[in-house]
C-alpha positions as protocol buffer text, in pm:
chain_id: "A"
residue {
  index: 1
  type: MET
  ca { x: 1429 y: -390 z: 1349 }
}
residue {
  index: 2
  type: GLU
  ca { x: 1192 y: -101 z: 1424 }
}
residue {
  index: 3
  type: PHE
  ca { x: 891 y: 39 z: 1241 }
}
residue {
  index: 4
  type: PHE
  ca { x: 992 y: 303 z: 988 }
}
residue {
  index: 5
  type: TYR
  ca { x: 818 y: 541 z: 749 }
}
residue {
  index: 6
  type: PRO
  ca { x: 1000 y: 845 z: 606 }
}
residue {
  index: 7
  type: ILE
  ca { x: 761 y: 1121 z: 703 }
}
residue {
  index: 8
  type: GLY
  ca { x: 913 y: 1435 z: 852 }
}
residue {
  index: 9
  type: GLU
  ca { x: 784 y: 1692 z: 1097 }
}
residue {
  index: 10
  type: ASN
  ca { x: 648 y: 1896 z: 805 }
}
residue {
  index: 11
  type: PRO
  ca { x: 525 y: 1629 z: 559 }
}
residue {
  index: 12
  type: GLU
  ca { x: 382 y: 1881 z: 313 }
}
residue {
  index: 13
  type: ASN
  ca { x: 722 y: 2041 z: 252 }
}
residue {
  index: 14
  type: ASP
  ca { x: 997 y: 1805 z: 369 }
}
residue {
  index: 15
  type: PRO
  ca { x: 1165 y: 1624 z: 76 }
}
residue {
  index: 16
  type: PHE
  ca { x: 1038 y: 1269 z: 109 }
}
residue {
  index: 17
  type: LEU
  ca { x: 1360 y: 1105 z: -1 }
}
residue {
  index: 18
  type: ASN
  ca { x: 1567 y: 1298 z: 252 }
}
residue {
  index: 19
  type: GLY
  ca { x: 1405 y: 1083 z: 518 }
}
residue {
  index: 20
  type: LEU
  ca { x: 1534 y: 750 z: 391 }
}
residue {
  index: 21
  type: PRO
  ca { x: 1762 y: 557 z: 628 }
}
residue {
  index: 22
  type: ASN
  ca { x: 2133 y: 547 z: 555 }
}
residue {
  index: 23
  type: GLY
  ca { x: 2222 y: 291 z: 291 }
}
residue {
  index: 24
  type: TYR
  ca { x: 1892 y: 290 z: 102 }
}
residue {
  index: 25
  type: LYS
  ca { x: 1927 y: 422 z: -252 }
}
residue {
  index: 26
  type: PHE
  ca { x: 1596 y: 331 z: -414 }
}
residue {
  index: 27
  type: ALA
  ca { x: 1236 y: 402 z: -322 }
}
residue {
  index: 28
  type: ALA
  ca { x: 904 y: 339 z: -491 }
}
residue {
  index: 29
  type: CYS
  ca { x: 535 y: 362 z: -405 }
}
residue {
  index: 30
  type: ILE
  ca { x: 327 y: 52 z: -478 }
}
residue {
  index: 31
  type: PHE
  ca { x: -36 y: 155 z: -524 }
}
residue {
  index: 32
  type: TYR
  ca { x: -302 y: -68 z: -372 }
}
residue {
  index: 33
  type: PRO
  ca { x: -568 y: -178 z: -624 }
}
residue {
  index: 34
  type: PHE
  ca { x: -934 y: -91 z: -638 }
}
residue {
  index: 35
  type: VAL
  ca { x: -1155 y: -399 z: -602 }
}
residue {
  index: 36
  type: LYS
  ca { x: -1477 y: -480 z: -785 }
}
residue {
  index: 37
  type: MET
  ca { x: -1687 y: -730 z: -592 }
}
residue {
  index: 38
  type: GLN
  ca { x: -1917 y: -975 z: -768 }
}
residue {
  index: 39
  type: ASN
  ca { x: -2268 y: -833 z: -813 }
}
residue {
  index: 40
  type: ASP
  ca { x: -2423 y: -1107 z: -600 }
}
residue {
  index: 41
  type: TRP
  ca { x: -2176 y: -1069 z: -312 }
}
residue {
  index: 42
  type: LYS
  ca { x: -2311 y: -925 z: 10 }
}
residue {
  index: 43
  type: SER
  ca { x: -2162 y: -910 z: 357 }
}
residue {
  index: 44
  type: GLU
  ca { x: -2369 y: -1083 z: 623 }
}
residue {
  index: 45
  type: ASP
  ca { x: -2344 y: -778 z: 851 }
}
residue {
  index: 46
  type: ASP
  ca { x: -2294 y: -501 z: 589 }
}
residue {
  index: 47
  type: THR
  ca { x: -1930 y: -450 z: 682 }
}
residue {
  index: 48
  type: TYR
  ca { x: -1624 y: -423 z: 461 }
}
residue {
  index: 49
  type: PRO
  ca { x: -1536 y: -761 z: 306 }
}
residue {
  index: 50
  type: THR
  ca { x: -1299 y: -988 z: 493 }
}
residue {
  index: 51
  type: ASN
  ca { x: -961 y: -1065 z: 338 }
}
residue {
  index: 52
  type: GLU
  ca { x: -1097 y: -1406 z: 241 }
}
residue {
  index: 53
  type: ASP
  ca { x: -1398 y: -1249 z: 65 }
}
residue {
  index: 54
  type: LEU
  ca { x: -1179 y: -998 z: -115 }
}
residue {
  index: 55
  type: LEU
  ca { x: -956 y: -1273 z: -251 }
}
residue {
  index: 56
  type: ARG
  ca { x: -1247 y: -1500 z: -342 }
}
residue {
  index: 57
  type: PHE
  ca { x: -1503 y: -1257 z: -484 }
}
residue {
  index: 58
  type: GLY
  ca { x: -1298 y: -951 z: -579 }
}
residue {
  index: 59
  type: LYS
  ca { x: -1162 y: -847 z: -918 }
}
residue {
  index: 60
  type: LEU
  ca { x: -870 y: -605 z: -924 }
}
residue {
  index: 61
  type: LEU
  ca { x: -909 y: -277 z: -1110 }
}
residue {
  index: 62
  type: SER
  ca { x: -612 y: -65 z: -1208 }
}
residue {
  index: 63
  type: TRP
  ca { x: -571 y: 298 z: -1109 }
}
residue {
  index: 64
  type: GLU
  ca { x: -543 y: 394 z: -1475 }
}
residue {
  index: 65
  type: GLU
  ca { x: -876 y: 227 z: -1555 }
}
residue {
  index: 66
  type: ILE
  ca { x: -1046 y: 412 z: -1269 }
}
residue {
  index: 67
  type: ARG
  ca { x: -872 y: 739 z: -1359 }
}
residue {
  index: 68
  type: LYS
  ca { x: -1003 y: 731 z: -1715 }
}
residue {
  index: 69
  type: ASP
  ca { x: -1358 y: 662 z: -1599 }
}
residue {
  index: 70
  type: SER
  ca { x: -1344 y: 945 z: -1344 }
}
residue {
  index: 71
  type: GLY
  ca { x: -1199 y: 1207 z: -1576 }
}
residue {
  index: 72
  type: LEU
  ca { x: -912 y: 1290 z: -1341 }
}
residue {
  index: 73
  type: ASN
  ca { x: -613 y: 1430 z: -1525 }
}
residue {
  index: 74
  type: ASN
  ca { x: -324 y: 1220 z: -1400 }
}
residue {
  index: 75
  type: ILE
  ca { x: -204 y: 972 z: -1138 }
}
residue {
  index: 76
  type: SER
  ca { x: -108 y: 1257 z: -903 }
}
residue {
  index: 77
  type: GLU
  ca { x: -470 y: 1377 z: -897 }
}
residue {
  index: 78
  type: MET
  ca { x: -584 y: 1017 z: -856 }
}
residue {
  index: 79
  type: SER
  ca { x: -362 y: 966 z: -553 }
}
residue {
  index: 80
  type: ILE
  ca { x: -493 y: 1281 z: -386 }
}
residue {
  index: 81
  type: ALA
  ca { x: -855 y: 1200 z: -477 }
}
residue {
  index: 82
  type: VAL
  ca { x: -839 y: 844 z: -343 }
}
residue {
  index: 83
  type: THR
  ca { x: -698 y: 948 z: -7 }
}
residue {
  index: 84
  type: ALA
  ca { x: -921 y: 1256 z: 16 }
}
residue {
  index: 85
  type: ALA
  ca { x: -1231 y: 1042 z: -40 }
}
residue {
  index: 86
  type: ALA
  ca { x: -1120 y: 785 z: 215 }
}
residue {
  index: 87
  type: VAL
  ca { x: -1041 y: 1031 z: 494 }
}
residue {
  index: 88
  type: LEU
  ca { x: -1360 y: 1229 z: 429 }
}
residue {
  index: 89
  type: ALA
  ca { x: -1558 y: 906 z: 463 }
}
residue {
  index: 90
  type: ASP
  ca { x: -1398 y: 863 z: 805 }
}
residue {
  index: 91
  type: GLY
  ca { x: -1515 y: 1211 z: 905 }
}
residue {
  index: 92
  type: TYR
  ca { x: -1196 y: 1415 z: 895 }
}
residue {
  index: 93
  type: PHE
  ca { x: -980 y: 1598 z: 642 }
}
residue {
  index: 94
  type: GLY
  ca { x: -635 y: 1449 z: 694 }
}
residue {
  index: 95
  type: ARG
  ca { x: -318 y: 1630 z: 592 }
}
residue {
  index: 96
  type: LYS
  ca { x: -346 y: 1952 z: 391 }
}
residue {
  index: 97
  type: ILE
  ca { x: -250 y: 1790 z: 63 }
}
residue {
  index: 98
  type: TYR
  ca { x: -555 y: 1564 z: 88 }
}
residue {
  index: 99
  type: GLN
  ca { x: -807 y: 1840 z: 159 }
}
residue {
  index: 100
  type: ARG
  ca { x: -953 y: 1821 z: -192 }
}
residue {
  index: 101
  type: PRO
  ca { x: -1324 y: 1738 z: -166 }
}
residue {
  index: 102
  type: ASP
  ca { x: -1364 y: 1842 z: -530 }
}
residue {
  index: 103
  type: LEU
  ca { x: -1135 y: 1563 z: -649 }
}
residue {
  index: 104
  type: ALA
  ca { x: -1286 y: 1319 z: -401 }
}
residue {
  index: 105
  type: LYS
  ca { x: -1637 y: 1392 z: -532 }
}
residue {
  index: 106
  type: LYS
  ca { x: -1530 y: 1352 z: -894 }
}
residue {
  index: 107
  type: LEU
  ca { x: -1379 y: 1014 z: -821 }
}
residue {
  index: 108
  type: ASP
  ca { x: -1660 y: 891 z: -596 }
}
residue {
  index: 109
  type: GLU
  ca { x: -1932 y: 975 z: -847 }
}
residue {
  index: 110
  type: SER
  ca { x: -1760 y: 762 z: -1111 }
}
residue {
  index: 111
  type: LEU
  ca { x: -1761 y: 443 z: -901 }
}
residue {
  index: 112
  type: THR
  ca { x: -2041 y: 189 z: -891 }
}
residue {
  index: 113
  type: GLU
  ca { x: -2160 y: 49 z: -558 }
}
residue {
  index: 114
  type: ASN
  ca { x: -1964 y: -274 z: -590 }
}
residue {
  index: 115
  type: ILE
  ca { x: -1628 y: -100 z: -649 }
}
residue {
  index: 116
  type: LEU
  ca { x: -1427 y: -63 z: -329 }
}
residue {
  index: 117
  type: TYR
  ca { x: -1157 y: 190 z: -257 }
}
residue {
  index: 118
  type: PRO
  ca { x: -803 y: 64 z: -192 }
}
residue {
  index: 119
  type: MET
  ca { x: -720 y: -39 z: 163 }
}
residue {
  index: 120
  type: MET
  ca { x: -565 y: 218 z: 396 }
}
residue {
  index: 121
  type: ASP
  ca { x: -349 y: 204 z: 709 }
}
residue {
  index: 122
  type: GLN
  ca { x: -220 y: -145 z: 626 }
}
residue {
  index: 123
  type: ILE
  ca { x: -57 y: -348 z: 350 }
}
residue {
  index: 124
  type: SER
  ca { x: -313 y: -470 z: 97 }
}
residue {
  index: 125
  type: VAL
  ca { x: -400 y: -838 z: 114 }
}
residue {
  index: 126
  type: PHE
  ca { x: -355 y: -843 z: -264 }
}
residue {
  index: 127
  type: LEU
  ca { x: 14 y: -750 z: -227 }
}
residue {
  index: 128
  type: ILE
  ca { x: 125 y: -952 z: 73 }
}
residue {
  index: 129
  type: HIS
  ca { x: 184 y: -1283 z: -109 }
}
residue {
  index: 130
  type: ARG
  ca { x: 383 y: -1107 z: -381 }
}
residue {
  index: 131
  type: ILE
  ca { x: 584 y: -921 z: -119 }
}
residue {
  index: 132
  type: LEU
  ca { x: 673 y: -1251 z: 45 }
}
residue {
  index: 133
  type: SER
  ca { x: 769 y: -1390 z: -297 }
}
residue {
  index: 134
  type: VAL
  ca { x: 1001 y: -1095 z: -359 }
}
residue {
  index: 135
  type: LEU
  ca { x: 1169 y: -1140 z: -21 }
}
residue {
  index: 136
  type: ALA
  ca { x: 1211 y: -1513 z: -80 }
}
residue {
  index: 137
  type: SER
  ca { x: 1356 y: -1448 z: -426 }
}
residue {
  index: 138
  type: LYS
  ca { x: 1639 y: -1256 z: -255 }
}
residue {
  index: 139
  type: GLY
  ca { x: 1724 y: -1574 z: -70 }
}
residue {
  index: 140
  type: ALA
  ca { x: 1552 y: -1475 z: 254 }
}
residue {
  index: 141
  type: LYS
  ca { x: 1463 y: -1767 z: 479 }
}
residue {
  index: 142
  type: SER
  ca { x: 1277 y: -1547 z: 725 }
}
residue {
  index: 143
  type: ILE
  ca { x: 1114 y: -1206 z: 745 }
}
residue {
  index: 144
  type: LYS
  ca { x: 1132 y: -936 z: 1009 }
}
residue {
  index: 145
  type: TYR
  ca { x: 838 y: -718 z: 1101 }
}
residue {
  index: 146
  type: ALA
  ca { x: 766 y: -425 z: 1331 }
}
residue {
  index: 147
  type: THR
  ca { x: 436 y: -245 z: 1385 }
}
residue {
  index: 148
  type: LEU
  ca { x: 385 y: 122 z: 1460 }
}
residue {
  index: 149
  type: TYR
  ca { x: 279 y: 22 z: 1811 }
}
residue {
  index: 150
  type: GLY
  ca { x: 604 y: -150 z: 1904 }
}
residue {
  index: 151
  type: GLU
  ca { x: 535 y: -516 z: 1827 }
}
residue {
  index: 152
  type: GLN
  ca { x: 835 y: -683 z: 1664 }
}
residue {
  index: 153
  type: GLY
  ca { x: 920 y: -1032 z: 1554 }
}
residue {
  index: 154
  type: THR
  ca { x: 1039 y: -1273 z: 1287 }
}
residue {
  index: 155
  type: HIS
  ca { x: 874 y: -1551 z: 1091 }
}
residue {
  index: 156
  type: GLU
  ca { x: 1026 y: -1833 z: 889 }
}
residue {
  index: 157
  type: ILE
  ca { x: 886 y: -1792 z: 539 }
}
residue {
  index: 158
  type: LYS
  ca { x: 830 y: -2165 z: 495 }
}
residue {
  index: 159
  type: ASP
  ca { x: 621 y: -2177 z: 814 }
}
residue {
  index: 160
  type: LEU
  ca { x: 387 y: -1888 z: 732 }
}
residue {
  index: 161
  type: ASN
  ca { x: 19 y: -1987 z: 737 }
}
residue {
  index: 162
  type: LEU
  ca { x: -292 y: -1797 z: 628 }
}
residue {
  index: 163
  type: GLU
  ca { x: -363 y: -1666 z: 978 }
}
residue {
  index: 164
  type: THR
  ca { x: -14 y: -1520 z: 1016 }
}
residue {
  index: 165
  type: ILE
  ca { x: -19 y: -1372 z: 667 }
}
residue {
  index: 166
  type: ASN
  ca { x: -353 y: -1204 z: 741 }
}
residue {
  index: 167
  type: LEU
  ca { x: -202 y: -1052 z: 1056 }
}
residue {
  index: 168
  type: LEU
  ca { x: 83 y: -906 z: 850 }
}
residue {
  index: 169
  type: CYS
  ca { x: -169 y: -713 z: 640 }
}
residue {
  index: 170
  type: ASP
  ca { x: -389 y: -603 z: 928 }
}
residue {
  index: 171
  type: ASP
  ca { x: -179 y: -327 z: 1084 }
}
residue {
  index: 172
  type: ILE
  ca { x: 52 y: -33 z: 1015 }
}
residue {
  index: 173
  type: ILE
  ca { x: 369 y: -232 z: 968 }
}
residue {
  index: 174
  type: THR
  ca { x: 722 y: -254 z: 829 }
}
residue {
  index: 175
  type: ILE
  ca { x: 831 y: -586 z: 673 }
}
residue {
  index: 176
  type: SER
  ca { x: 1179 y: -679 z: 549 }
}
residue {
  index: 177
  type: ASP
  ca { x: 1398 y: -972 z: 460 }
}
residue {
  index: 178
  type: ASP
  ca { x: 1631 y: -1100 z: 732 }
}
residue {
  index: 179
  type: ASN
  ca { x: 1917 y: -875 z: 616 }
}
residue {
  index: 180
  type: GLU
  ca { x: 1694 y: -567 z: 570 }
}
residue {
  index: 181
  type: GLU
  ca { x: 1804 y: -529 z: 208 }
}
residue {
  index: 182
  type: LEU
  ca { x: 1441 y: -492 z: 96 }
}
residue {
  index: 183
  type: VAL
  ca { x: 1183 y: -311 z: 307 }
}
residue {
  index: 184
  type: PHE
  ca { x: 808 y: -267 z: 263 }
}
residue {
  index: 185
  type: THR
  ca { x: 626 y: -24 z: 491 }
}
residue {
  index: 186
  type: CYS
  ca { x: 295 y: 164 z: 520 }
}
residue {
  index: 187
  type: TYR
  ca { x: 140 y: 445 z: 723 }
}
residue {
  index: 188
  type: PHE
  ca { x: -181 y: 629 z: 819 }
}
residue {
  index: 189
  type: ASP
  ca { x: -395 y: 777 z: 539 }
}
residue {
  index: 190
  type: GLU
  ca { x: -188 y: 609 z: 268 }
}
residue {
  index: 191
  type: VAL
  ca { x: -324 y: 387 z: -9 }
}
residue {
  index: 192
  type: GLN
  ca { x: 16 y: 259 z: -110 }
}
residue {
  index: 193
  type: ALA
  ca { x: 306 y: 73 z: 40 }
}
residue {
  index: 194
  type: LEU
  ca { x: 655 y: 217 z: 25 }
}
residue {
  index: 195
  type: PHE
  ca { x: 934 y: -6 z: -102 }
}
residue {
  index: 196
  type: LEU
  ca { x: 1296 y: 68 z: -7 }
}
residue {
  index: 197
  type: GLN
  ca { x: 1603 y: -106 z: -142 }
}
residue {
  index: 198
  type: LYS
  ca { x: 1975 y: -74 z: -83 }
}
residue {
  index: 199
  type: LYS
  ca { x: 2072 y: -188 z: -433 }
}
residue {
  index: 200
  type: ILE
  ca { x: 1908 y: -20 z: -729 }
}
residue {
  index: 201
  type: THR
  ca { x: 1707 y: -255 z: -952 }
}
residue {
  index: 202
  type: GLU
  ca { x: 1369 y: -243 z: -1121 }
}
residue {
  index: 203
  type: ARG
  ca { x: 1340 y: -607 z: -1223 }
}
residue {
  index: 204
  type: TYR
  ca { x: 1078 y: -692 z: -960 }
}
residue {
  index: 205
  type: TRP
  ca { x: 815 y: -464 z: -1106 }
}
residue {
  index: 206
  type: SER
  ca { x: 786 y: -635 z: -1445 }
}
residue {
  index: 207
  type: GLU
  ca { x: 775 y: -972 z: -1272 }
}
residue {
  index: 208
  type: MET
  ca { x: 509 y: -879 z: -1018 }
}
residue {
  index: 209
  type: GLY
  ca { x: 287 y: -658 z: -1233 }
}
residue {
  index: 210
  type: TRP
  ca { x: 261 y: -384 z: -969 }
}
residue {
  index: 211
  type: ARG
  ca { x: 147 y: -29 z: -1038 }
}
residue {
  index: 212
  type: VAL
  ca { x: 451 y: 161 z: -917 }
}
residue {
  index: 213
  type: LEU
  ca { x: 567 y: 521 z: -889 }
}
residue {
  index: 214
  type: PHE
  ca { x: 948 y: 530 z: -885 }
}
residue {
  index: 215
  type: LEU
  ca { x: 1060 y: 805 z: -651 }
}
residue {
  index: 216
  type: THR
  ca { x: 1428 y: 799 z: -739 }
}
residue {
  index: 217
  type: LYS
  ca { x: 1704 y: 588 z: -886 }
}
residue {
  index: 218
  type: LYS
  ca { x: 1960 y: 721 z: -645 }
}
residue {
  index: 219
  type: LEU
  ca { x: 1945 y: 919 z: -325 }
}
residue {
  index: 220
  type: LEU
  ca { x: 2078 y: 1265 z: -404 }
}
């Protein structure tokens, strides 16, 4: 298994779904949540919270809740605003589609100090356990993974510990079941994971409670 993310040479114009590997007929974006930290929480060194702190002291906020508070018109504007704000905070503009400082400002001004933007450049710690549950529900005994930087490997699901799970959500990575029927992957400047599936089904979403944008029900 190798790292994969369907982004073409011209990501602003290339049809996203045309980049899916052969055999995959379903794709969806799973949006990472905003996180509201407890008012009395404070990092010892003023850095972003650790995964452990996020899980212990964080409350998840939905994109729709944030969108309404910000006055943005729809989820499309939200997606652009979130990424635009994040890349601007890092000191660059990112891809052309995200060069919207107006949307970024509108969103940022609506957030209180203890509300954190969704994670970028990795799979959210709030999704990883549910991802593993989905893979196990397909009968997978092990998972495959591959990072953007060439690291590859497998893990038995029953043997996964907290340290290993944290490593899986600490890099740009592709994760799948052992038969590669279900694939989760992420990329630079993205605040969502991409889910690919060979068989078309939506049953996971109601079970897992994810905020999802369905890209297609069949690959045209």
